[in-house]
N, C-alpha and C positions, 0 to 999 in steps of 0.2 A: 783669290782672285783668279790664279793660274786656271785652277779647275774650272771655273765658271767660263772664263774668255776662251780659253785653248781646248778643252776636251768637251765643253758642253756646246759653247757658240760655235765655234769654228769647227770642231770635228764631229759635232751632233751625237757623241756619246750618250746612249739612250740610259744606260745604267747609271750616269753620273747626273743627267737631266732630272730622271725619277728621284735622286737622292737628295737634289738640292733643297735645303732648307731658305726660308724666307725670313727678312725682317734680322732682328737681333741676334736670333739663334744660329745664322750664317756665322757671325764672327766670335762665339762664345767658344771658351776651351774650359773646361773641367776643372775646378780650381788646383785639384791634386796630380793633373798633368805635369810632370817634369818638362822643363824648358828643353831640355834634350830632345824630347818626343816631338813637341813641336818643331824644332827646327829640322830634325830628321824628315817628317811629314812635308815638310815646306822643300826639303831639297829632293825629296822622292815625287813631288808635284811639279816641281821646276823640270826635272829630266822628263816628264811625260808631256809637259808644255813644249818642250825642246822638242820632242820627238814629232808630236802634232807639227809644230812650224814649221820642221825639216820636211814633214812629208805634204805640204799642203802649198800648193802654187799662190805667190803673194797676191795675186786678182781673184782667188777663189771666194765666192760669196759665203756669207754664214751658213752653216747647215741646221742651225737650229736659232731662234728667237723668242723669248718671252713676251709675245705683245700683250697677252691679259695684265702684265706689269708696267711694261716701258711702251707701249703702243708700237708703232712702226719701227723697224730697225734704222739707226741714224750712221751705222757703220756697216759699209758695203761689201769689202773683201778683208781678209786676212792682213793686207798691209794697214788699213784704216784699225782692226783691232790690235794691233802691235803698236801703232801710234798713240792710242788711247790708254793701253797698259802701261807703256813707258812714262806718259803724262802722269796718269796716276799714280806710280810708283814713285816719281820724282816728287811730287805733292805731297803724299805722305810722307816720305823721307824727310821732308823741310818740316813737316809739323813735328816729327818725333825730333826732330834737331832743335827746333824752337822749344820745346816742352824741355828737352834736356839741357838747354841752356838755362831755363828759368829754375830747374833744380840745383845747377852745380855753379852756373855764372861763368863757366867758360864758353868762348867764342871762337867758332872755327875761322871764320873769313870777316873781317872787318874793313869794311870800305869807308875811308875817312875824305 
């Protein structure tokens, strides 16, 4: 997610754009890949995203957008992209928490 939104969309990094895969292939990791490797790759990508965010003005428009896949852009500045990524991260973290609750029965926050 960070590679797509920050290095491709915000920064327009041509190497990243050319290397993007579509569909489910974008989310697949080889079954024999150690979890530590996945986490380290994510940490490095987060650092790269931080560098793009730091170097880009909040009102800067995206440098690239895949119109062929998603039509006209609906995010118009780095600020929009940041809010979108925060929302997506929170949403998916909630999904993972719900799945974990179904597996182990523990609940973190219970409103009564």
